[in-house]
C-alpha atoms as a printed R data frame, in Angstrom:
    type eleno elety resid chain resno       x       y       z
1   ATOM     1    CA   UNK     A     1  95.438  90.335  81.272
2   ATOM     2    CA   UNK     A     2  94.542  94.081  80.886
3   ATOM     3    CA   UNK     A     3  97.228  96.378  80.155
4   ATOM     4    CA   UNK     A     4  97.782  99.165  82.871
5   ATOM     5    CA   UNK     A     5  96.606 101.854  80.552
6   ATOM     6    CA   UNK     A     6  93.318  99.869  80.456
7   ATOM     7    CA   UNK     A     7  92.727  99.726  84.044
8   ATOM     8    CA   UNK     A     8  93.828 103.485  84.542
9   ATOM     9    CA   UNK     A     9  90.821 104.541  81.869
10  ATOM    10    CA   UNK     A    10  88.227 102.199  84.058
11  ATOM    11    CA   UNK     A    11  89.564 104.044  87.219
12  ATOM    12    CA   UNK     A    12  89.461 107.512  85.775
13  ATOM    13    CA   UNK     A    13  85.841 107.029  84.632
14  ATOM    14    CA   UNK     A    14  85.265 106.033  88.448
15  ATOM    15    CA   UNK     A    15  87.156 108.800  89.795
16  ATOM    16    CA   UNK     A    16  87.491 111.367  87.191
17  ATOM    17    CA   UNK     A    17  90.788 113.398  88.039
18  ATOM    18    CA   UNK     A    18  88.953 116.606  86.619
19  ATOM    19    CA   UNK     A    19  86.836 116.401  89.977
20  ATOM    20    CA   UNK     A    20  89.740 116.350  92.202
21  ATOM    21    CA   UNK     A    21  90.130 119.956  94.118
22  ATOM    22    CA   UNK     A    22  92.785 122.374  92.384
23  ATOM    23    CA   UNK     A    23  95.533 121.841  94.983
24  ATOM    24    CA   UNK     A    24  95.307 118.053  94.878
25  ATOM    25    CA   UNK     A    25  97.545 115.535  93.403
26  ATOM    26    CA   UNK     A    26  95.727 112.541  91.793
27  ATOM    27    CA   UNK     A    27  96.264 110.123  89.075
28  ATOM    28    CA   UNK     A    28  99.058 107.495  88.141
29  ATOM    29    CA   UNK     A    29 102.101 108.337  89.840
30  ATOM    30    CA   UNK     A    30 104.609 105.792  88.192
31  ATOM    31    CA   UNK     A    31 104.124 102.740  85.806
32  ATOM    32    CA   UNK     A    32 104.314 101.607  82.341
33  ATOM    33    CA   UNK     A    33 101.195 101.839  80.705
34  ATOM    34    CA   UNK     A    34 101.917  98.853  78.430
35  ATOM    35    CA   UNK     A    35 102.481  96.489  81.541
36  ATOM    36    CA   UNK     A    36  99.969  93.908  82.126
37  ATOM    37    CA   UNK     A    37  97.783  93.753  85.543
38  ATOM    38    CA   UNK     A    38  96.722  90.685  87.212
39  ATOM    39    CA   UNK     A    39  96.801  91.750  91.017
40  ATOM    40    CA   UNK     A    40  95.790  94.951  92.556
41  ATOM    41    CA   UNK     A    41  96.193  96.311  96.345
42  ATOM    42    CA   UNK     A    42  94.393  99.205  97.743
43  ATOM    43    CA   UNK     A    43  95.229 101.033 100.575
44  ATOM    44    CA   UNK     A    44  94.829 104.326 102.225
45  ATOM    45    CA   UNK     A    45  98.542 105.361 102.344
46  ATOM    46    CA   UNK     A    46 101.441 105.139  99.853
47  ATOM    47    CA   UNK     A    47 104.216 104.322 102.589
48  ATOM    48    CA   UNK     A    48 106.752 101.908 102.668
49  ATOM    49    CA   UNK     A    49 104.755  99.642 104.665
50  ATOM    50    CA   UNK     A    50 101.964  99.189 101.775
51  ATOM    51    CA   UNK     A    51 104.450  99.455  98.894
52  ATOM    52    CA   UNK     A    52 106.066  96.570 100.577
53  ATOM    53    CA   UNK     A    53 103.021  94.866 100.955
54  ATOM    54    CA   UNK     A    54 102.269  95.108  97.431
55  ATOM    55    CA   UNK     A    55 105.554  93.647  96.379
56  ATOM    56    CA   UNK     A    56 104.939  90.771  98.583
57  ATOM    57    CA   UNK     A    57 101.754  89.993  97.332
58  ATOM    58    CA   UNK     A    58 103.163  90.186  93.386
59  ATOM    59    CA   UNK     A    59 100.850  92.986  92.613
60  ATOM    60    CA   UNK     A    60 100.959  95.065  89.529
61  ATOM    61    CA   UNK     A    61  99.178  98.033  91.029
62  ATOM    62    CA   UNK     A    62  98.904  99.855  94.160
63  ATOM    63    CA   UNK     A    63  95.967 102.264  94.306
64  ATOM    64    CA   UNK     A    64  95.876 104.563  97.362
65  ATOM    65    CA   UNK     A    65  93.912 107.266  98.590
66  ATOM    66    CA   UNK     A    66  96.404 109.851  99.760
67  ATOM    67    CA   UNK     A    67  98.763 111.047  97.268
68  ATOM    68    CA   UNK     A    68 102.531 110.358  97.524
69  ATOM    69    CA   UNK     A    69 103.723 113.853  96.385
70  ATOM    70    CA   UNK     A    70 101.057 116.474  97.398
71  ATOM    71    CA   UNK     A    71 103.448 119.248  96.631
72  ATOM    72    CA   UNK     A    72 106.073 119.558  94.325
73  ATOM    73    CA   UNK     A    73 109.662 117.972  94.858
74  ATOM    74    CA   UNK     A    74 112.875 118.168  93.260
75  ATOM    75    CA   UNK     A    75 114.079 114.674  94.329
76  ATOM    76    CA   UNK     A    76 113.005 111.018  94.287
77  ATOM    77    CA   UNK     A    77 116.562 109.874  95.777
78  ATOM    78    CA   UNK     A    78 116.150 106.775  97.725
79  ATOM    79    CA   UNK     A    79 117.853 108.597 100.471
80  ATOM    80    CA   UNK     A    80 114.565 110.138 101.191
81  ATOM    81    CA   UNK     A    81 111.562 108.327 102.329
82  ATOM    82    CA   UNK     A    82 109.282 109.011  99.439
83  ATOM    83    CA   UNK     A    83 111.993 108.687  96.872
84  ATOM    84    CA   UNK     A    84 112.519 104.930  98.533
85  ATOM    85    CA   UNK     A    85 108.967 104.375  98.028
86  ATOM    86    CA   UNK     A    86 109.453 105.318  94.190
87  ATOM    87    CA   UNK     A    87 112.746 103.125  93.769
88  ATOM    88    CA   UNK     A    88 110.637 100.249  95.368
89  ATOM    89    CA   UNK     A    89 107.705 100.612  92.985
90  ATOM    90    CA   UNK     A    90 109.692 101.162  89.682
91  ATOM    91    CA   UNK     A    91 112.271  98.374  90.790
92  ATOM    92    CA   UNK     A    92 109.712  95.857  91.478
93  ATOM    93    CA   UNK     A    93 107.260  96.743  88.700
94  ATOM    94    CA   UNK     A    94 104.386  98.146  90.815
95  ATOM    95    CA   UNK     A    95 102.375 101.034  89.230
96  ATOM    96    CA   UNK     A    96 101.018 103.502  91.886
97  ATOM    97    CA   UNK     A    97  97.750 105.368  91.307
98  ATOM    98    CA   UNK     A    98  95.919 108.056  93.552
99  ATOM    99    CA   UNK     A    99  92.238 108.672  93.921
100 ATOM   100    CA   UNK     A   100  92.005 111.645  96.442
101 ATOM   101    CA   UNK     A   101  89.469 114.387  96.424
102 ATOM   102    CA   UNK     A   102  87.987 112.993  93.281
103 ATOM   103    CA   UNK     A   103  87.022 109.929  95.187
104 ATOM   104    CA   UNK     A   104  85.716 112.014  98.151
105 ATOM   105    CA   UNK     A   105  83.183 113.579  95.652
106 ATOM   106    CA   UNK     A   106  82.526 110.408  94.043
107 ATOM   107    CA   UNK     A   107  78.921 108.732  93.812
108 ATOM   108    CA   UNK     A   108  79.614 106.543  95.624
109 ATOM   109    CA   UNK     A   109  82.846 107.974  97.437
110 ATOM   110    CA   UNK     A   110  84.630 107.988 100.676
111 ATOM   111    CA   UNK     A   111  81.960 109.297 102.861
112 ATOM   112    CA   UNK     A   112  79.583 106.945 101.502
113 ATOM   113    CA   UNK     A   113  81.976 103.871 102.537
114 ATOM   114    CA   UNK     A   114  82.340 105.691 106.056
115 ATOM   115    CA   UNK     A   115  78.325 105.904 106.407
116 ATOM   116    CA   UNK     A   116  77.801 102.347 105.454
117 ATOM   117    CA   UNK     A   117  80.515 101.016 107.859
118 ATOM   118    CA   UNK     A   118  78.012 103.032 110.577
119 ATOM   119    CA   UNK     A   119  74.832 101.746 109.132
120 ATOM   120    CA   UNK     A   120  73.550 104.933 108.365
121 ATOM   121    CA   UNK     A   121  71.124 105.788 105.323
122 ATOM   122    CA   UNK     A   122  72.549 108.539 103.079
123 ATOM   123    CA   UNK     A   123  70.291 111.456 102.428
124 ATOM   124    CA   UNK     A   124  72.532 113.844 100.359
125 ATOM   125    CA   UNK     A   125  75.894 115.104  99.979
126 ATOM   126    CA   UNK     A   126  76.830 117.640 102.608
127 ATOM   127    CA   UNK     A   127  78.473 120.209 100.159
128 ATOM   128    CA   UNK     A   128  76.957 118.922  96.651
129 ATOM   129    CA   UNK     A   129  78.838 118.997  93.536
130 ATOM   130    CA   UNK     A   130  77.425 122.015  91.517
131 ATOM   131    CA   UNK     A   131  78.270 120.154  88.254
132 ATOM   132    CA   UNK     A   132  76.142 117.138  89.388
133 ATOM   133    CA   UNK     A   133  72.750 117.577  88.306
134 ATOM   134    CA   UNK     A   134  71.396 114.621  90.362
135 ATOM   135    CA   UNK     A   135  72.766 116.191  93.432
136 ATOM   136    CA   UNK     A   136  74.513 112.996  94.396
137 ATOM   137    CA   UNK     A   137  78.082 113.932  94.124
138 ATOM   138    CA   UNK     A   138  80.133 116.143  96.337
139 ATOM   139    CA   UNK     A   139  81.882 116.261  99.856
140 ATOM   140    CA   UNK     A   140  80.674 114.463 103.107
141 ATOM   141    CA   UNK     A   141  77.293 112.900 103.535
142 ATOM   142    CA   UNK     A   142  73.932 113.914 105.485
143 ATOM   143    CA   UNK     A   143  72.873 110.583 107.145
144 ATOM   144    CA   UNK     A   144  70.125 109.492 108.983
145 ATOM   145    CA   UNK     A   145  69.985 106.603 111.699
146 ATOM   146    CA   UNK     A   146  67.553 103.887 111.398
147 ATOM   147    CA   UNK     A   147  66.404 104.323 115.144
148 ATOM   148    CA   UNK     A   148  67.570 107.293 117.429
149 ATOM   149    CA   UNK     A   149  70.508 106.412 119.795
150 ATOM   150    CA   UNK     A   150  72.241 108.494 122.703
151 ATOM   151    CA   UNK     A   151  75.772 110.083 121.548
152 ATOM   152    CA   UNK     A   152  77.239 107.623 123.937
153 ATOM   153    CA   UNK     A   153  75.735 104.731 121.931
154 ATOM   154    CA   UNK     A   154  76.637 106.349 118.492
155 ATOM   155    CA   UNK     A   155  80.086 106.715 119.706
156 ATOM   156    CA   UNK     A   156  80.381 103.086 120.899
157 ATOM   157    CA   UNK     A   157  78.946 102.241 117.142
158 ATOM   158    CA   UNK     A   158  81.844 104.063 115.652
159 ATOM   159    CA   UNK     A   159  84.387 102.673 117.937
160 ATOM   160    CA   UNK     A   160  83.444  99.162 117.131
161 ATOM   161    CA   UNK     A   161  82.460  99.423 113.395
162 ATOM   162    CA   UNK     A   162  85.825 101.462 112.254
163 ATOM   163    CA   UNK     A   163  88.930  99.952 112.140
164 ATOM   164    CA   UNK     A   164  90.569  99.893 115.825
165 ATOM   165    CA   UNK     A   165  93.489 102.684 116.160
166 ATOM   166    CA   UNK     A   166  95.244 104.084 119.293
167 ATOM   167    CA   UNK     A   167  93.142 107.165 119.113
168 ATOM   168    CA   UNK     A   168  89.644 105.682 119.157
169 ATOM   169    CA   UNK     A   169  86.653 108.085 119.116
170 ATOM   170    CA   UNK     A   170  86.695 111.397 120.800
171 ATOM   171    CA   UNK     A   171  83.455 113.071 121.671
172 ATOM   172    CA   UNK     A   172  82.228 116.493 122.329
173 ATOM   173    CA   UNK     A   173  78.915 116.664 123.836
174 ATOM   174    CA   UNK     A   174  76.130 115.479 126.186
175 ATOM   175    CA   UNK     A   175  76.647 111.607 126.136
176 ATOM   176    CA   UNK     A   176  73.055 111.157 126.747
177 ATOM   177    CA   UNK     A   177  71.865 113.627 123.984
178 ATOM   178    CA   UNK     A   178  69.539 111.723 120.887
179 ATOM   179    CA   UNK     A   179  71.313 111.576 117.724
180 ATOM   180    CA   UNK     A   180  68.778 110.820 114.794
181 ATOM   181    CA   UNK     A   181  70.809 112.513 112.186
182 ATOM   182    CA   UNK     A   182  74.597 112.605 111.316
183 ATOM   183    CA   UNK     A   183  76.781 114.234 108.942
184 ATOM   184    CA   UNK     A   184  79.975 112.487 108.098
185 ATOM   185    CA   UNK     A   185  83.150 113.407 106.183
186 ATOM   186    CA   UNK     A   186  86.069 110.949 105.661
187 ATOM   187    CA   UNK     A   187  89.379 112.470 106.427
188 ATOM   188    CA   UNK     A   188  89.932 116.036 107.728
189 ATOM   189    CA   UNK     A   189  86.446 117.785 108.270
190 ATOM   190    CA   UNK     A   190  86.707 121.202 110.402
191 ATOM   191    CA   UNK     A   191  86.597 123.322 107.278
192 ATOM   192    CA   UNK     A   192  82.866 121.897 106.847
193 ATOM   193    CA   UNK     A   193  81.583 123.084 110.103
194 ATOM   194    CA   UNK     A   194  79.355 125.718 108.346
195 ATOM   195    CA   UNK     A   195  78.013 123.451 105.924
196 ATOM   196    CA   UNK     A   196  77.300 121.146 109.083
197 ATOM   197    CA   UNK     A   197  75.526 123.686 110.684
198 ATOM   198    CA   UNK     A   198  73.304 124.704 108.134
199 ATOM   199    CA   UNK     A   199  72.558 120.922 107.605
200 ATOM   200    CA   UNK     A   200  70.735 121.022 110.989
201 ATOM   201    CA   UNK     A   201  72.045 117.588 112.214
202 ATOM   202    CA   UNK     A   202  72.476 116.105 115.726
203 ATOM   203    CA   UNK     A   203  76.145 115.084 115.229
204 ATOM   204    CA   UNK     A   204  79.222 115.356 112.947
205 ATOM   205    CA   UNK     A   205  81.695 112.604 112.639
206 ATOM   206    CA   UNK     A   206  84.999 113.310 111.026
207 ATOM   207    CA   UNK     A   207  88.626 113.264 111.756
208 ATOM   208    CA   UNK     A   208  91.370 115.756 112.700
209 ATOM   209    CA   UNK     A   209  89.217 118.284 114.558
210 ATOM   210    CA   UNK     A   210  91.253 120.923 115.929
211 ATOM   211    CA   UNK     A   211  90.880 122.857 119.253
212 ATOM   212    CA   UNK     A   212  89.639 126.045 118.182
213 ATOM   213    CA   UNK     A   213  87.219 125.073 115.418
214 ATOM   214    CA   UNK     A   214  85.851 122.521 117.530
215 ATOM   215    CA   UNK     A   215  85.357 124.958 120.485
216 ATOM   216    CA   UNK     A   216  83.744 127.513 118.133
217 ATOM   217    CA   UNK     A   217  81.522 124.728 116.882
218 ATOM   218    CA   UNK     A   218  80.245 123.851 120.203
219 ATOM   219    CA   UNK     A   219  79.773 127.507 121.176
220 ATOM   220    CA   UNK     A   220  77.825 127.971 118.046
221 ATOM   221    CA   UNK     A   221  75.162 125.063 118.612
222 ATOM   222    CA   UNK     A   222  74.748 121.725 120.699
223 ATOM   223    CA   UNK     A   223  75.992 119.981 117.474
224 ATOM   224    CA   UNK     A   224  77.996 116.900 119.076
225 ATOM   225    CA   UNK     A   225  81.269 116.263 117.455
226 ATOM   226    CA   UNK     A   226  82.817 112.615 117.032
227 ATOM   227    CA   UNK     A   227  86.602 112.756 116.139
228 ATOM   228    CA   UNK     A   228  88.031 109.528 114.782
229 ATOM   229    CA   UNK     A   229  91.494 108.838 113.360
230 ATOM   230    CA   UNK     A   230  92.178 110.066 110.116
231 ATOM   231    CA   UNK     A   231  93.042 106.596 108.374
232 ATOM   232    CA   UNK     A   232  90.135 104.945 110.067
233 ATOM   233    CA   UNK     A   233  87.521 107.188 108.449
234 ATOM   234    CA   UNK     A   234  89.080 106.666 104.955
235 ATOM   235    CA   UNK     A   235  89.887 102.700 105.154
236 ATOM   236    CA   UNK     A   236  86.295 101.560 104.466
237 ATOM   237    CA   UNK     A   237  86.624 103.464 101.046
238 ATOM   238    CA   UNK     A   238  89.314 100.630 100.400
239 ATOM   239    CA   UNK     A   239  86.705  98.009 100.661
240 ATOM   240    CA   UNK     A   240  83.912 100.042  98.423
241 ATOM   241    CA   UNK     A   241  86.675 100.464  95.710
242 ATOM   242    CA   UNK     A   242  87.835  97.155  95.673
243 ATOM   243    CA   UNK     A   243  84.133  95.751  95.275
244 ATOM   244    CA   UNK     A   244  84.003  98.481  92.381
245 ATOM   245    CA   UNK     A   245  87.216  97.230  90.777
246 ATOM   246    CA   UNK     A   246  86.071  93.717  91.079
247 ATOM   247    CA   UNK     A   247  82.827  94.397  89.108
248 ATOM   248    CA   UNK     A   248  84.596  96.260  86.391
249 ATOM   249    CA   UNK     A   249  86.993  93.353  86.115
250 ATOM   250    CA   UNK     A   250  84.119  90.639  85.796
251 ATOM   251    CA   UNK     A   251  82.610  92.982  83.188
252 ATOM   252    CA   UNK     A   252  85.720  93.029  81.024
253 ATOM   253    CA   UNK     A   253  86.604  89.330  81.860
254 ATOM   254    CA   UNK     A   254  90.079  90.678  83.240
255 ATOM   255    CA   UNK     A   255  90.279  88.183  86.266
256 ATOM   256    CA   UNK     A   256  92.089  90.791  88.387
257 ATOM   257    CA   UNK     A   257  92.781  89.890  92.096
258 ATOM   258    CA   UNK     A   258  92.221  92.481  94.173
259 ATOM   259    CA   UNK     A   259  93.079  92.873  97.583
260 ATOM   260    CA   UNK     A   260  92.649  95.319 100.384
261 ATOM   261    CA   UNK     A   261  95.643  96.098 102.745
262 ATOM   262    CA   UNK     A   262  94.731  95.563 106.569
263 ATOM   263    CA   UNK     A   263  97.876  97.506 107.532
264 ATOM   264    CA   UNK     A   264  97.166  99.931 110.038
265 ATOM   265    CA   UNK     A   265  99.034 102.970 108.891
266 ATOM   266    CA   UNK     A   266  97.526 105.667 111.077
267 ATOM   267    CA   UNK     A   267 100.811 107.431 112.675
268 ATOM   268    CA   UNK     A   268  99.543 107.336 116.239
269 ATOM   269    CA   UNK     A   269 100.683 103.884 118.269
270 ATOM   270    CA   UNK     A   270  99.515 104.354 121.618
271 ATOM   271    CA   UNK     A   271  96.933 106.164 123.932
272 ATOM   272    CA   UNK     A   272  97.510 106.767 127.682
273 ATOM   273    CA   UNK     A   273  94.140 108.025 129.159
274 ATOM   274    CA   UNK     A   274  94.681 111.036 131.732
275 ATOM   275    CA   UNK     A   275  94.228 109.845 135.243
276 ATOM   276    CA   UNK     A   276  90.898 111.278 136.259
277 ATOM   277    CA   UNK     A   277  89.646 112.176 132.702
278 ATOM   278    CA   UNK     A   278  85.884 112.243 132.061
279 ATOM   279    CA   UNK     A   279  84.504 109.151 130.616
């Protein structure tokens, strides 16, 4: 079995920490570099539910997309929910490793997995990484559909293919408009509207769209918007990352057992449609 330090070296080759945004907090949060790793769990969120799942599985390593501590802290006391996560991990011998914006920018990365879940052909990054001479890394992806569909049909596809959440898919635009090209960005994407307009796509699928940026984007152009749950747009990456880790394990003869959490950690739990709301 490999040591944690060996697995982390392989993960850092997939998602170099140096490619994370300056504000981000990626890398190993806790774990003994010399401990052996035989079972790994991948999840979007390092919350108590996924930590308990890792412990129940007998996992030695939990890999999450979201950081546990994105900003500094002065305590890991178990009286706080994040401190309780840390105590559970250390007490149970489970390491925690985070790949966030470095996984967003990777080739393949979070938005490639999202595009794959929607059966889209990736054309190029939405915001290319200037350090990549091949032009394949970066934030978001510009994609094409194999055949044009209506916005209504594409929204139904997203609702069917992405993990089910209380929110579902919110749509802005003419439901009968034709969609041939789509920009996708896993996670919060309304900071990318300028890049989306420059890409000239028919639709943009992302998460966490706020009222004013979305309203202004619709005023600028007939760009259709599809707003999915944040967790749902990033969960497909867990399956992609698991496949990548399986390949690394096979190549090195590690015999890792790699699992993907099925727990829905989206914070929204129920949706009540307004009477008379538009379809």
